[in-house]
C-alpha positions as CSV (number, residue, x, y, z in Angstrom):
1,M,18.3,36.0,131.1
2,Q,21.6,36.2,129.2
3,K,21.8,32.4,129.2
4,D,18.3,32.0,127.9
5,R,19.1,34.5,125.2
6,L,22.3,32.6,124.2
7,I,20.3,29.3,124.1
8,E,17.7,30.8,121.7
9,L,20.6,32.2,119.4
10,L,22.2,28.8,119.3
11,E,18.8,27.1,118.7
12,D,18.3,29.6,115.7
13,Q,21.7,28.8,114.3
14,I,20.9,25.0,114.6
15,R,17.6,25.6,112.8
16,S,19.4,27.6,110.1
17,L,22.0,24.8,109.6
18,K,19.3,22.1,109.4
19,E,17.4,24.2,106.7
20,Q,20.7,24.6,104.7
21,L,21.4,20.9,105.1
22,E,17.8,20.0,103.9
23,A,18.1,22.4,101.0
24,A,21.5,20.9,100.1
25,A,20.0,17.4,100.3
26,R,17.2,18.4,98.0
27,R,19.6,19.9,95.5
28,E,21.7,16.7,95.6
29,E,18.6,14.6,95.1
30,H,17.6,16.7,92.2
31,G,21.1,16.4,90.8
32,Q,21.0,12.6,91.1
33,L,17.6,12.5,89.4
34,L,19.0,14.7,86.7
35,I,22.0,12.4,86.3
36,C,19.8,9.4,86.1
37,E,17.6,11.0,83.5
38,L,20.6,11.9,81.3
39,T,22.0,8.4,81.8
40,M,18.7,6.9,80.6
41,Q,18.7,9.3,77.5
42,V,22.3,8.2,76.7
43,R,21.3,4.5,76.8
44,Q,18.2,5.2,74.7
45,L,20.4,7.0,72.0
46,T,23.0,4.2,72.2
47,E,20.2,1.5,71.6
48,S,18.9,3.6,68.7
49,V,22.4,3.6,67.1
50,H,22.5,-0.2,67.6
51,S,19.1,-0.5,66.0
52,L,20.2,1.4,63.0
53,E,23.2,-0.8,62.7
54,E,21.1,-3.8,62.9
55,A,18.7,-2.4,60.3
56,L,21.6,-1.9,57.9
57,T,22.9,-5.4,58.5
58,L,19.4,-6.8,57.9
59,K,19.1,-4.9,54.7
60,N,22.5,-6.2,53.5
61,G,21.3,-9.7,54.4
62,K,18.0,-9.3,52.5
63,L,20.0,-8.3,49.4
64,K,22.2,-11.4,49.8
65,K,19.1,-13.5,50.3
66,Q,17.6,-12.0,47.0
67,E,20.7,-12.8,45.1
68,N,20.6,-16.4,46.4
69,I,16.9,-16.7,45.4
70,S,17.7,-15.3,41.9
71,R,20.4,-17.9,41.5
72,G,18.1,-20.7,42.7
73,L,15.3,-19.5,40.2
74,G,18.0,-19.6,37.4
75,K,18.7,-23.2,38.2
76,L,15.1,-24.1,38.3
77,I,14.5,-22.5,34.9
78,N,17.3,-24.5,33.4
79,N,15.8,-27.6,34.8
80,E,13.1,-29.0,32.5
81,S,11.4,-31.0,35.3
82,E,11.0,-27.9,37.4
83,K,10.3,-25.4,34.6
84,Q,8.7,-22.2,36.0
85,V,6.1,-20.3,34.1
86,P,6.5,-16.5,34.1
87,G,3.9,-14.6,36.1
88,K,2.6,-17.8,37.7
89,A,3.8,-17.0,41.3
90,E,2.2,-13.5,41.0
91,A,-1.1,-14.8,39.8
92,V,-1.2,-17.3,42.6
93,R,-0.5,-14.6,45.2
94,Q,-3.4,-12.6,43.7
95,M,-5.8,-15.5,44.0
96,A,-4.7,-16.3,47.6
97,P,-6.9,-14.8,50.4
98,S,-5.4,-11.8,51.9
99,R,-4.2,-12.1,55.5
100,P,-4.7,-9.2,58.0
101,C,-1.6,-7.3,58.9
102,P,-0.4,-7.5,62.5
103,S,-1.1,-4.6,64.6
104,P,1.7,-2.0,65.2
105,K,1.9,-3.3,68.9
106,E,2.8,-6.7,67.7
107,R,5.7,-5.4,65.7
108,G,9.3,-4.7,66.8
109,N,12.8,-5.5,65.7
110,N,12.6,-3.1,62.8
111,K,9.0,-4.0,61.8
112,S,9.7,-7.8,61.9
113,K,7.7,-9.8,64.4
114,R,10.1,-10.9,67.2
115,K,10.0,-14.5,68.4
116,E,9.2,-14.7,72.1
117,H,10.5,-18.2,72.9
118,F,7.9,-19.0,75.6
119,E,9.1,-22.5,75.6
120,L,12.4,-21.6,77.3
121,E,13.0,-21.6,81.1
122,E,13.1,-18.0,82.1
123,K,15.5,-16.5,84.7
124,V,15.1,-12.9,85.8
125,I,18.3,-11.1,86.9
126,E,17.8,-7.8,88.8
127,V,20.1,-5.2,87.5
128,N,20.6,-1.8,89.5
129,P,22.4,1.3,88.3
130,E,26.1,1.4,88.6
131,H,27.2,5.0,89.3
132,P,29.3,6.6,92.0
133,L,26.5,9.1,92.7
134,F,23.8,6.5,93.0
135,S,22.4,5.2,96.3
136,I,19.7,2.7,96.4
137,S,18.8,3.6,99.9
138,L,18.1,7.2,98.8
139,A,16.6,6.6,95.4
140,K,13.0,6.3,94.7
141,F,11.9,3.3,92.5
142,M,10.3,4.5,89.3
143,G,9.8,1.3,87.4
144,Y,11.8,-1.1,85.2
145,R,12.3,-2.3,81.6
146,D,13.4,-5.7,80.3
147,S,16.2,-6.6,78.0
148,I,16.3,-10.1,76.7
149,R,19.4,-12.1,76.0
150,Y,19.5,-15.8,74.9
151,V,22.3,-17.9,76.2
152,Y,23.8,-21.0,74.7
153,T,25.4,-23.6,77.0
154,P,27.5,-26.3,75.3
155,P,26.7,-30.0,75.8
156,K,26.8,-31.0,79.5
157,F,28.0,-34.5,80.5
158,E,27.1,-36.0,83.7
159,K,28.4,-39.1,85.5
160,L,25.5,-40.6,87.5
161,V,26.5,-43.3,90.0
162,Y,23.6,-45.5,91.1
163,R,24.7,-46.8,94.5
164,Q,22.6,-49.9,94.7
165,N,22.3,-50.5,98.5
166,I,21.9,-54.1,99.7
167,Y,19.8,-55.1,102.8
168,S,18.9,-58.3,104.6
169,L,15.6,-58.7,106.2
170,N,14.2,-62.0,107.7
171,G,16.7,-64.0,105.9
172,T,16.0,-62.4,102.5
173,V,18.4,-60.1,100.7
174,F,17.1,-56.9,99.0
175,C,19.0,-54.9,96.5
176,G,18.2,-51.6,94.8
177,S,18.1,-51.6,91.0
178,A,19.6,-49.1,88.7
179,P,17.5,-47.9,85.6
180,Q,17.9,-50.2,82.8
181,A,20.5,-49.3,80.1
182,P,19.5,-49.4,76.4
183,F,22.2,-52.0,75.7
184,L,23.3,-54.8,77.9
185,N,26.5,-54.2,80.1
186,S,26.7,-50.7,78.7
187,N,27.6,-47.6,80.8
188,Y,25.9,-45.2,78.3
189,D,22.4,-43.9,78.9
190,G,19.6,-43.7,76.2
191,S,20.1,-39.9,76.1
192,F,23.8,-40.3,75.3
193,V,23.1,-42.8,72.5
194,A,20.2,-40.6,71.0
195,G,22.6,-37.5,71.0
196,L,25.3,-39.5,69.2
197,C,22.8,-40.7,66.5
198,Q,21.4,-37.2,66.2
199,L,24.8,-35.7,65.4
200,R,25.7,-38.6,63.0
201,Y,22.6,-39.0,61.1
202,I,20.4,-35.9,61.5
203,Y,23.4,-33.4,61.2
204,S,25.6,-35.6,59.1
205,M,28.7,-35.2,61.3
206,S,31.5,-37.8,60.9
207,V,32.4,-39.9,64.0
208,E,35.8,-38.2,64.0
209,R,34.0,-34.7,64.2
210,I,31.7,-36.0,66.9
211,I,34.6,-37.2,69.1
212,G,36.3,-33.8,68.7
213,F,33.1,-32.0,69.5
214,F,32.7,-34.2,72.7
215,R,36.3,-33.6,73.6
216,E,36.0,-29.9,73.4
217,S,32.9,-30.1,75.6
218,G,34.8,-32.1,78.3
219,F,34.2,-35.8,77.4
220,E,36.7,-38.2,76.0
221,L,35.0,-40.9,73.8
222,E,37.0,-43.6,72.0
223,K,36.3,-44.0,68.2
224,P,35.6,-47.9,68.5
225,T,33.2,-47.2,71.4
226,A,31.3,-44.6,69.2
227,H,31.1,-47.0,66.3
228,H,29.9,-49.7,68.6
229,L,27.1,-47.6,70.1
230,L,26.0,-46.6,66.7
231,G,25.9,-50.2,65.4
232,R,23.9,-51.3,68.4
233,A,21.5,-48.4,67.9
234,A,21.0,-49.4,64.3
235,E,20.1,-53.0,65.4
236,V,17.4,-51.5,67.7
237,L,16.1,-48.9,65.2
238,E,15.8,-51.7,62.5
239,N,13.3,-53.5,64.8
240,L,11.5,-50.2,65.3
241,Y,11.3,-49.6,61.6
242,R,9.9,-53.0,61.0
243,A,7.2,-52.3,63.5
244,L,6.5,-49.0,61.9
245,R,6.2,-50.6,58.5
246,M,3.7,-53.1,59.8
247,A,1.6,-50.4,61.4
248,V,1.6,-48.2,58.3
249,L,0.4,-51.0,56.2
250,E,-2.5,-51.7,58.5
251,D,-4.0,-48.3,57.7
252,S,-6.7,-48.5,55.0
253,Y,-5.7,-45.1,53.5
254,L,-2.1,-44.4,52.4
255,C,-0.7,-41.3,50.6
256,C,2.5,-42.1,48.7
257,D,5.1,-39.9,46.9
258,E,8.7,-39.8,46.1
259,S,11.2,-37.0,46.1
260,Y,14.7,-36.6,44.8
261,H,17.8,-35.4,46.7
262,K,21.6,-35.4,46.2
263,V,23.5,-38.6,47.1
264,L,27.2,-38.7,47.6
265,V,29.0,-41.4,45.5
266,E,32.6,-42.4,44.8
267,E,32.2,-41.9,41.0
268,K,32.6,-38.5,39.6
269,N,30.1,-37.0,37.2
270,S,30.8,-35.1,34.1
271,R,31.2,-31.9,36.4
272,G,33.8,-33.6,38.5
273,K,31.5,-33.9,41.5
274,G,30.9,-37.1,43.5
275,V,27.1,-36.7,43.6
276,R,24.1,-38.1,41.8
277,Q,20.3,-37.8,42.0
278,G,18.7,-40.2,44.4
279,Y,15.2,-40.8,45.5
280,I,13.5,-41.3,48.8
281,W,9.9,-42.8,49.0
282,A,7.3,-41.9,51.7
283,A,4.1,-43.7,52.6
284,V,1.8,-41.7,54.9
285,A,-0.8,-43.6,57.0
286,V,-3.5,-40.9,57.0
287,K,-5.7,-42.3,59.8
288,Q,-3.0,-43.3,62.2
289,K,-0.8,-40.2,61.4
290,L,2.3,-42.2,60.7
291,I,4.9,-42.0,58.0
292,L,7.3,-44.6,56.5
293,Y,10.3,-43.6,54.5
294,L,11.8,-46.0,52.1
295,Y,15.3,-45.7,50.6
296,E,16.8,-48.3,48.3
297,N,20.2,-46.8,47.2
298,G,18.4,-43.9,45.8
299,S,16.3,-46.0,43.4
300,R,13.1,-44.7,41.8
301,S,12.3,-48.1,40.4
302,G,8.6,-49.1,40.8
303,K,9.9,-52.2,42.6
304,V,10.4,-50.3,45.7
305,L,6.7,-49.4,45.7
306,F,5.6,-52.8,44.6
307,D,7.6,-54.5,47.4
308,L,5.9,-52.4,50.0
309,L,2.4,-52.8,48.7
310,S,2.6,-56.4,47.4
311,E,0.0,-57.6,50.1
312,Y,-1.6,-54.3,50.9
313,E,-5.4,-53.8,50.8
314,G,-6.9,-50.4,51.0
315,T,-6.9,-47.0,49.2
316,V,-3.6,-45.4,47.9
317,Q,-3.6,-41.7,46.8
318,S,-0.7,-40.5,44.6
319,D,0.2,-38.5,41.5
320,A,0.2,-40.0,38.0
321,Y,3.8,-41.5,38.1
322,S,3.6,-44.7,36.1
323,P,4.3,-47.1,38.9
324,Y,1.3,-45.8,40.8
325,R,-0.9,-46.3,37.8
326,K,0.1,-49.9,37.8
327,L,-1.6,-50.3,41.1
328,E,-5.0,-50.2,39.2
329,S,-4.2,-53.3,37.3
330,D,-5.5,-56.8,38.2
331,A,-2.2,-57.7,39.9
332,Y,-3.3,-55.6,42.9
333,P,-7.0,-56.5,43.4
334,G,-7.1,-55.2,47.0
335,I,-5.9,-51.7,46.1
336,K,-8.1,-48.7,45.0
337,R,-6.0,-45.9,43.7
338,I,-7.2,-42.2,43.7
339,A,-5.6,-39.3,42.2
340,C,-4.5,-36.0,43.8
341,L,-6.3,-32.9,42.9
342,Q,-3.3,-30.7,43.7
343,H,-1.3,-32.4,40.9
344,V,-4.3,-31.9,38.7
345,K,-4.5,-28.1,39.6
346,R,-0.8,-27.7,39.0
347,K,-1.3,-28.3,35.2
348,F,-3.8,-25.4,35.2
349,L,-1.5,-23.2,37.1
350,E,1.0,-23.7,34.3
351,V,-1.4,-21.8,32.0
352,Q,-2.7,-19.4,34.7
353,E,-3.1,-16.5,32.2
354,E,-5.9,-18.3,30.5
355,P,-9.4,-17.4,32.0
356,D,-10.6,-21.0,31.7
357,A,-7.6,-22.4,33.6
358,Q,-8.0,-19.7,36.2
359,K,-11.6,-20.8,36.7
360,I,-10.6,-24.5,37.3
361,V,-8.0,-23.3,39.8
362,E,-10.6,-21.1,41.7
363,L,-13.0,-24.0,41.9
364,T,-10.4,-26.4,43.0
365,N,-9.2,-24.0,45.7
366,K,-12.8,-23.6,46.9
367,L,-13.0,-27.4,47.3
368,Y,-9.9,-27.4,49.6
369,Q,-11.1,-24.3,51.4
370,K,-14.4,-26.1,52.4
371,E,-12.3,-29.1,53.4
372,H,-10.1,-27.2,55.7
373,E,-13.1,-25.9,57.7
374,H,-12.8,-29.0,59.9
375,C,-10.1,-31.7,60.7
376,V,-10.6,-35.2,61.7
377,G,-9.5,-35.7,65.3
378,R,-9.8,-32.1,66.3
379,Q,-12.8,-31.0,68.5
380,G,-14.3,-34.4,68.4
381,W,-14.6,-34.4,64.6
382,T,-14.8,-38.0,63.4
383,D,-14.6,-39.7,60.0
384,K,-18.4,-39.9,59.8
385,D,-18.6,-36.2,60.4
386,N,-16.1,-35.5,57.7
387,L,-18.0,-37.7,55.3
388,R,-21.3,-36.0,55.9
389,H,-19.6,-32.5,55.5
390,R,-18.0,-33.5,52.2
391,K,-21.4,-34.8,50.9
392,R,-22.8,-31.3,51.6
393,Y,-20.3,-29.3,49.7
394,A,-18.2,-31.5,47.3
395,P,-20.8,-32.9,44.8
396,Q,-21.9,-29.4,43.8
397,I,-18.2,-28.1,43.4
398,L,-17.1,-31.3,41.5
399,S,-20.2,-31.0,39.1
400,E,-19.2,-27.5,38.5
401,I,-15.7,-28.5,37.7
402,K,-16.9,-31.3,35.4
403,R,-19.2,-28.8,33.4
404,E,-16.3,-26.3,33.0
405,L,-14.0,-29.0,31.8
406,L,-16.6,-30.3,29.3
407,R,-17.2,-26.7,28.0
408,I,-13.5,-26.2,27.6
409,K,-13.3,-29.5,25.8
């Protein structure tokens, strides 16, 4: 009996100790959850501070951008060919159709829409809490939140060795073939040559800077080799340019224009700068969706256009620059020139405050709005469909424009 009584007492003590341990474990778990909750609050407050700092930086950047815009407008106002009319921009904005504002759920990053970059390869990295009191085996998973970081990896160079195995079968020798290189007897792949041309001609980096950039990225390229690759690429691209020129001139509908840009020259101008204004011409093959650029040492002479269209037959749309108007002469019997309504509308925008001018702008905009309801090549829409569509809406609007112009006259 005494032994049974002793066993019962020991079992009672064991049960009491188990209850104390379970209570202590619950208190510890509660403490861990409390610590996790406080840690989450600290992170949220830290992110709020960073967000406020970014907002302040963004505000300063907007002020700097506004200063740059003001300087640019000052230059445009001083340039007679780009004279801006006061109040014109505001009037255009008032006439433009209003766009619906994005919903608050689409907003982030201090009310500016955040770019998602869905085109990038996505890599998910699981991140667990790092804390001395945290144990993943004891913790209960509550959910997760994503933080995105964009990573830049410098150019990567690879050395691909194509081991062309040779076999003999029934008296015949078979040998594997490596992919064809863009240049004969060259060890450089097309991607290498394309990257070299991109840095040289798209981003205007000198050969010396390209070689330095490659060296810092782990590849030693000799200067004569770089010049040789660029020269060979120019020969290949020259043939491509000629083929593109032929393809563009086969289109029956061209849109032509020219635009100025700064050209570096050796001679210094009156302000001591080695730059001058040069021009580059463009011919767009509307039906084939191709574009050809012409650059003749920055010349804006009509000879550049006439050499291109000397044997062309079709329709050319352009502004009223004098060389284009010469295409209407008997010297170019195969060309039909048509004007551009946007250039016509621009003259009325310059006197936007006049009610008559505003009416012409509204009618012209209406014409373009109807035109943009469909697009040739999209959803099976053909040239014939577009012609029928234009015949339905264009004559009435054009007649109204004509009546308004005659009334104004």
